[in-house]
N, C-alpha and C positions, 0 to 999 in steps of 0.2 A: 298252728305252727306251720302247716303246709302252705297256708295262704301267705304268711309272712315270708317264708322261704321263697315262694314263687315271686313275691313282690321284689325281693332282693335280687333274684336272678334276672327278672325283667328290667329292673333299674340298671343292673350291671350291663346287660346286653344293650340297653338304650344308650348308656354312656359310651360303650365301645363303638356303637354305630355312629353317634354324634362325633366322637373323636376321629373315627376313620373318615367320615364325610367331610369334617373340617380340614383334615390333612389333605384329602383328595382335592378339596376346593382350593386350598393354598397352592398345591402343585399345579392345578389347572389355571389358576389366575396368575401364577408366577410370583407369588409373594415371597420376598427374600427371607430366608431362614437366618441370615446373619443379622443379629440385633445390635443395638447400641451397647448393651451389656457385653456382648462378644467383643465389640470393638474396644471397649474400655479394658478388657482383659488383655487383648492383643497389645494395646498401648503400653500397659505395664510391663509386658514381656519385652517390647522393643526398647523401652527406657532402660531396662536392666541390661540388655545387650549393649546398649550405647555406653553404659558406664564402663564396660570393658573395651569397647571399640568405638570411641567417640569421633573417629575420622572416617567412619564408613558412610559415604554419601547415600548409598542405597537404603541403609537402615534409617537415616534421617528422612529420606523421601517417603519410605513406608510409614514412618511415624506421622509425617505431615498428612498423608492420605487418610490415615485413621482419624486424625483430628478434624480433617475436613468432613469426614463421615459423621462425626459427632457435632459438627457445626461450631467447633471451637476455632474460629478463624484466626484470632490473635496468636494462639499457641501454634497453629498450623504454619503461620507465616514465619515464626521463629525456627520451626523445624526445617521448612523449605530453604530458609536462608542458610542454615548449616549445611544442607545438602548441596546448595549452589557453591558455598565457600569451599567445600571439599571436592567438588567436581564442576568447575566453572564452564566446562565445555558442553554440559548437558542442557540442551534447549528445553526439554520437558520440565526440568526442575525450575527453570526461569519462568516459564508460563504459569506453573503452579504457584510460585512465589508471588508473581504479579496478581494472580487471582485472589490469593489469600489476603494480600494487602488490601485489595479493592473491597473485599467483603468485610474485613475487620474495621475498616474506616473509609468513608468517602474521600475521594481525592482532595476536596476542599478542606475537610477537617485535617487531613494529613499535611496539607500545605500550611495550614494555620499552626499546627503543632511544630512543624519544622522551622517555621519563621520565628516562633517563640524561642526555640532552642538556639537558633542562630543569633538572636539578640543577646543571649547570655554568653554564647561562645561562637564567634564568627568563623572559627576553624573546625567546627563540628562536622566531621566527614560523614557521620551517620545521618545528620539532618539533611545534608546535600543528597545523600543516597535516597532518603525518603522522598525528597522533591523529584528526584530522577524517576523513581517508581511511579509517582503520581503522573508525571509527564508520559511515561510509558503506557499507563492505564488509559490516558486520554488520547494517545496516538500523536502527541506533540513531540516528535522525534528530535527536533532541534533543541528544544528546552531540556529534554531528558538527557541528550548528549552533553550539553553544557554543564548541567548539574552533576552528572556522574563523573565528568572529567575534573570538576572542582573537588568532588569527594575524593578522587584518587590523588589529587594534588596535596590534600591534607593527610591522606593515609595511603601511601604508595603500595602497600601490601594487602589492600582490601579486596580479597578474592571475589566476593559477591559483586562488588562494583565493576571489576574487570568483566565478569560474566554479563552483567547488565549492559555495559558499554558495547560488548561484542554483539549482543542481541539487538540493541538499538540500531547499530550499523546494518545488521541483516534486515531489520524491518524497513529501513530506508532503501536498502537494496531491493526489497520485494516490491517497492512502489514502481520500479521500472519493470519492463517486460523481461522475464527471465530468458525467453527465447523469441526472436534472435537476440543475442547479447548486445548490450549497449556499453560503451566505454565507461559511462558514469557508474553503472551497476557493478562492473568488474572492479572498479576502483574502490567502491564501498566494501565489496566482498574481500578484497585484499587488505583493506584497513581492519576488517574484523579479524583476519588472520594475524595481523600485526599485534592486535590487542592480546590475543591468546599467546603469542610468542613472548610478549612482554611479561604476561602473567607467569609463563613458564619459568622466567628468571627470578621472580620475587614472591610468588604466591606459595603458601604452604598447603598445597593440594596435590591431588593425584597427577603426578607428572606424566605417567604413561597414557592416561586418558586424554590429557591435553595434547600430547604429541600425536596421538591418533587423529584427534579433531583437526589439528593444524595440517596434517598430511592430507586428510580427506578434502578439506576446504581448498587446499593448494591444488589438488588434482582438478577440482571443479573450476577454479580460476584459470588454470592452464588450458583446460578444455575450451572454456569460453574465449580466452585470448586467441587460441588457435582458430576458432570460427571467425572471430572478428578480423584477424589478419587475412583470412581468405576472402572476406567481404561477402560471405554467403551464409545462409542458414545451415542447420545441421542436416545430417543424412536422414533418410526416411526412418520412421520409428521402428522399434522392435515389433515382431509379429507374434500372434497367439499369446498375448500377455494374459496370464491367469493368476488370480490370487487364491489363497486357501479359504476364502470366505470373509465376510465382514468381521472386523475386529470386535471383540466383546467390550463391555463397559467395565471400568473399575467400580468398586462398590461406592466410592465417594462420588464419582461422576453420575452414577445412577441415582443416588439420593438427591444430588444437587440438580438433577434434570438437565444435564449438560447436553446441548444440541449444537450442531455446527459442522464445519469441515476442517480437516487437516490436509493441507496441500504441500506436497513434497516434490523437490527436484531430485530425480533418481538417475544415477549413471547405470545404464544397461551395458555391461561389459561385453566385449566381442566373444568371450569364452562362455557366455550364457549365465554368468553370475551377476549378482547385484553389487554395484560398487558404492561409492560415497553417496550419502543421502543428506540433502540440505532442506531444512524446514523453511517453507515460504510462509505458511499460515498455520498456527497451532491452536490447540485447545488445552485448558488446564486439567487438573485432577487426574493426571496420568494418561489422558487420552492421546496426547501427542506420541508418547512412548508406545502406546498400543498400535497406532498407525505405523510407526517406524518398524516395529517388530513384524507387522503384517507385510510391509513393503519388502523386508528382507527375504520373505519366503515366496516372492513373486517368481513365477516361471515364464520363460519367453524364448523366442527364437531371435537371435541377434540381428540387428540391422546390417545391411550390406551395401557396399559401394563397389561397383564393377565386379560383383560376385564375391568380394572379400568381406568377412565379418569385421565390423568396426564398433568402437565404443560410441555411445550416443546418450545424451542427457535429455530426458523428457519429464514433464510434470505429471504427477498422478495424485488423485484426490480420494480421500476416504470420508464418507459422509456419515454422521452420527445423528440419530433422531429417536427420541422416546415418545413422540406424539402418536 
């Protein structure tokens, strides 16, 4: 009996040791404790919340990120499209939508499906939107702009199409040097503002967020126009720029091994606060939003001209790598 009892105690101690060692190894190796099962439970909770609040863009975006984590790209694309429709001014949602579309179907397949839909109904705004997303994926901005404009022609209230059109114009803007400003780039930035202003009139989306985005982009455009009229570059940059540390990864981005850089144009205000932020290059799966939030917490000493603090726009990059 003693031997049996001793064996049981020994087995119990061994099991405890193995469990503790395994937990320690997981902590040491950084193994995520958030599982697919956890994500599925979170997804169910988000869907339940959306039944009561279906216009909440943040909830739709959270649902999309959970579905990306589960590698359910088709469903994720639908969630992100709803997020974009309810907040057309959010660049992060657009990048995630574009990524989910790309992963759910190759651009060639998406084009083929859209062409088939247009043979049945030449006025199918959704099919033109699909073609525009494919062009966006490929970096074919001219084709994407043409297709998204045709989509809006057939459905003038298509919020997601307005958002995509605005982002396509910003991607064209990003081809030019942000600083010093060029007349062509300022014109594209102002066109992207015009798209949001038009959406403000007809889209059933968050008007307050649209108004904020319009105001911030207008401040950027006015700043660049001021520099252009002076015929010179901007003032020296802000000093002692510090961030709170590298932005973390979203769970979806971590699982998808998302690497790359988010480049932002930041207005460093004369009072030491961060002003409008414009996305020049972004990443999907919530990483653009991570970079924007990190940029908002930047501390610095304002730039000065003749000893007086002034507003200045400079670019800042956040690099993400899981290698």
